[in-house]
C-alpha positions, 0 to 999 in steps of 0.5 A: 442248080439249087432246088427251091422248096418253099413251105407255106405258100409261095404265093403267086396266088391270091384268094378271090373274096368274090368267090367265097363259097368254093372250098379253094380258089387260087388265082395267079397274081403278080408278085411272089410272097407268102400267103396262107389259103393257097398252095403249101409247097413250091417244087421248081429249080428256080422262081423263073420256072413257074411265075404269074403272066398277063393273058387277055385271052385267058378264060377270065382275061387276067393273070395266069401261070406260066409253067416251064420245064427245061431239061435237067429240071429235076426236083425230088424225082424227074423233071417238074415245075409244081405247086402242091398241097391246098391250104385253107386261110389259116394254113391248114391242109385241105386234103382229099379224103373218103369223107370228101363226097362229091366235088368239082374242080375247074382248071384251064390250060394252054400249051405252047405252040411248039409243044412236044410230048415228054420222051420216054425215060430209061425204063421206057415210060413217058408222062406229062401231068399238069393236075394230079391228086397224090395218094399217101407218099408212103404207098409209093404209087402213081397219082390216083387221078392225073390230068395229062398233057402228052401227045393228047389230053387224057386222064390217068387213074390208079385207084383202089388197093394198089397192092391188089389184095397183097399179091403185089410187091410193088404198087400197080401202075396206072391206067390211061383213059382217052377223052372223046376229044383229046386234041391239044388245041395248041396255042389256045385255051382249053377248059376242064371241069372235073366232077368227081365222087371220092371213094376208094371202092366202086361207089366213086365216079369221075366225069370230065367236061371240056370247053375250048377257047371261043366256045359256049358249050361244055362237052363231056369227054370222059365218064367213069362210073363205079370206079375207085377215085382214091387209093390205099394199101391192102390192109390199111386205112384210106389216107389223106390225098393231096393236089399238085399242079404245074408240070411234071414230066419224064426226063426229056431233052426239050423244053415244055412250056404251058400256062394255067388259069385259076384252079377252083375246087368246090361242091357247086358246079356253077360256082366252080365254073364261074370262079375258074372260068368267068361263066358257068 
């Protein structure tokens, strides 16, 4: 099946003018058209794999993204249906840098009732990623931060010097960090608020809050202080990092289906929460 890679935005998204303060607000909408201010690339084997769908039960009660990955949906490497690289309204990249400071991200996800965790590949590794911050491609490393949906929800990290002071011939692997509540809550919406300080050294930090469908209170499920949240290669400067979302998995013999709500990035926690979930 032919791979579709669209430069500029394959805009299943529309910037919400009512939330002008966040750095980036992507709300899934009907239709398919090019539109700056959203994602720059689509990596999927077909338009049907990542498309808008109405869901009144979603946090904002509107249009969400239906994301599907089937056996053999291989794009670039392994199986995926993703969009990547945030852009501003002029079509310019919105990377994450060591100068990005303290940011918040809002994302909600619902997994199909028939959900199965991705299977180990030929090398024995299994993964399932729905939101990932990728370092410079030249590093050839795993994402510096990745929100995972497998047998549970958890966080994978791969920050700092990925070559361990030049002692390695290949980049180091990820470290998986469990949530205090990593339950999948199948068939229901799960809201995640990511509070992160960007740094390639131990001045960085990441905290993740969770709120399940029908709940009012946020629960802190992970806090990691004094940790690098960006990555670099030994002897190199810290390069630009970019976001991807959808689903990226190890090759599997079953289909994975999930839904994503609006994705928001900003410097104010309440503004991000309202834009992503409709309430702080």
